[in-house]
Residue, then its C-alpha position, 0 to 999 in steps of 0.5 A: x683908546x681908553x685904558x678902561x677895561x672893556x665890557x665885552x670884547x669879541x674875537x672875529x668879525x664875521x656873523x656871529x661876532x658883529x651881531x654880539x658886538x652890535x648887540x651889546x654896544x646898542x645897550x650902552x656896553x663898551x665893546x672892542x671887536x677884533x679881526x684877523x683878517x683886512x676885512x670883516x665879515x668872515x666866511x659869511x661875506x668873503x669866502x663862503x655863504x655870499x660869494x658862493x651863492x652869487x655865483x650859483x646865481x650868475x651860473x644858473x642865469x648864464x648857463x641857460x639852466x632859467x632859459x631853458x625851462x622857459x624854452x630859450x636856448x642860451x649857451x655859456x661862453x667856454x672861455x668864461x673865467x670865475x672872475x668873470x662870473x664874479x664881477x657882480x659877487x665883488x659889489x654884493x660883498x663890498x655892500x654887505x661889508x659896508x652895511x655891517x662897518x657902518x653898524x658897528x661905526x654907529x654903536x661906537x665899537x672899538x674895531x681893531x685888525x690883529x691876532x688875539x690870544x688870551x694871556x689870562x682869563x680877563x686878558x688878551x693880547x692883540x697883535x695888530x697888522x701894523x706889527x704894534x701890540x696891545x693888552x685889552x681887559x675885559x669883563x666878558x668875551x665873546x669867542x666868534x672867530x669861525x672856521x677854516x676848511x678841513x685839509x686832509x693830509x692826503x691831499x698835496x694842497x700845495x698843488x694849485x689844482x687841489x682846492x678847499x671851499x675857501x680857495x675855489x672861488x679864486x680859480x683862474x678859469x672854469x675847469x673842464x672836469x671837477x672832482x668834489x670829495x665829500x657829499x655834504x652841504x658845501x660839496x653839493x652846492x659846489x657840485x651843482x654850480x660847476x655842473x651848471x657851468x658846463x664842467x664834468x663833475x664827480x661827486x665822490x663820498x663814502x656814504x650811500x646816500x645824499x645828506x641823511x638829515x634831509x626828508x628822503x623824498x627830498x633827497x632822492x629828488x635832489x639826486x635825480x636832478x643833480x645827475x639829470x644836471x650832469x653831476x656823477x654821484x660815486x657812492x661808497x667810495x674813499x679817495x685812497x690816493x691822489x696823484x698830481x703828475x705833470x700836465x692838466x689833470x689830477x688822478x685819484x685813486x679810489x678805495x675800489x681801485x677805480x681812477x678818476x682823472x680830473x682838471x680840478x679837486x675840490x675837498x669838501x671834508x668840514x671844516x675846522x674851528x679857528x682856535x689854535x692861536x688863541x691860547x685857550x689854555x691861559x683862559x682855562x678852556x679846553x678846545x675839543x676835536x678839530x678846535x671846536x668849543x663846547x658851550x652850555x644853552x647860554x653859549x658860555x664855554x668852561x669859563x664862565x665869563x667867556x662866551x663862544x657863537x657860531x662855526x666855532x662851536x661846530x654845527x649848525x654852523x649857519x650864518x643865520x643860526x651864528x647871529x642868534x647865538x651870539x644874541x643869546x650870548x650877549x643877552x645872557x651876559x649882561x642879563x638884558x632880558x630877551x633872547x634867553x635861548x636860541x629858537x627851538x626851530x631852525x630852518x636849513x637852507x641848501x643852495x643846490x640846484x634845484x634848492x632845498x629847505x628843511x624844518x622840523x620833524x621828517x617822516x623818519x624822525x616821527x617814526x621813531x618818536x611813535x608819533x602818527x602823522x599825515x603827509x600832504x604834497x603839492x608839486x610846482x608843476x601844478x602850481x600856476x606860478x610854478x609853471x610860469x617859471x618852468x619849474x618841473x621837479x619841485x614839490x613842498x611836502x607838509x607833515x602834520x600831526x594826525x589827530x589835530x593837524x598840527x604842522x610838525x614839519x616842512x620840506x620843499x625842493x625847488x625854485x625859491x625853497x629857501x624863501x618859501x620855508x618861511x612860511x612854514x616856520x611862522x605857522x609852526x612857531x605859532x603852533x598852527x597847522x591845517x587851519x591857518x592855511x584853510x583859512x589864508x588867502x594867498x596872492x595868485x599866482x604864487x608858490x606860497x599857494x603850494x601851501x594850502x594844496x598841500x594842506x588839502x592834499x594832507x586833509x583828504x589822506x586823513x580822511x582816508x586813513x580814517x575811513x579805512x579804520x571805520 
């Protein structure tokens, strides 16, 4: 390894870090990538996105939920363990890591396993896993060290029945009962997955509704589906105390005085950025609440040569957006002339049961903006492909601007929702609307055809509104 300064040092080898390192190196920059864990991939590959979604898919298959839609009865073995269910995950995770490693090697990125901390604005000290240390100088830095689950002090995490979202997949067996604290995306996803595995699940939140950023029709449908699948929603409650007596069950006392007895507790109370060990003060950077770094539109921190991307900068903390944020940062740092800003349209995918995906405006947001709109809906039940796969509750909801029928929002709940949303994304990125879907010929039978029928529904509603005004 040369003593010559690097063009870029990246801290953290998750989705954002690998994206940033590979982008810079592909344009001939000399890049070092530092990862503190034994394996690259970050939460996206190792503890979060891929493992949890793989468990969800396995649960859907082995629990018989998909089979029951087709009037086939399957029963999950009660003695099955999480390890049994995660066998496929291990191969998926290993494959994803190998793909990332191949990409880094292809672009000659220097990969170092150790902990980084700033010595001064252009130098970091790397404490390697083998015990040695070295100093790296660089023109630019990208902080992409991710986040970890926030652990509220009132929960005794030293007890092996209390889990955060990184640990939950290390369970020795499937619990008979599980209390999930926090009805955000992570809490809802795990609540649905464990309910599918036959666990009795309570989902506890201080709010009175599910994920307020969702379209309300979608959120209400998801609530009903979760309750139907065995999740008990406990609203307007906080955990006043958590006791861990000997025996199988943890005792949660809620603010109302209600007690819940559960074999396991999953605390999904948000995440905190992994910035504590970076000695950011030496670089002139002051992290905010829970270690979150503030950045501008180009992902520069307070120190103009130091960029940050991914979970470490907070919302939306998605693998997809993290990758794009890193590309924007690198293109700005080296004046590469493309990807100057993050796309303004970012689809959200939530892997509950059923899946949910959302894009653009909601009815609520358009009312607040004073924009007239018209809504079109198409249900999976009325779609031939939906009938084939046995999807009964899903629907696609499209929101068009009333005057020119330009698509402003798309919201889906049901099987393949996170795939279907991309049709709406392409339409919105091109500034299209009803005309595009009217002209499109979709394969038959496909769920994509929902877009055509939701458009027809919106056009009929628009004509009815016009007729009422005449």
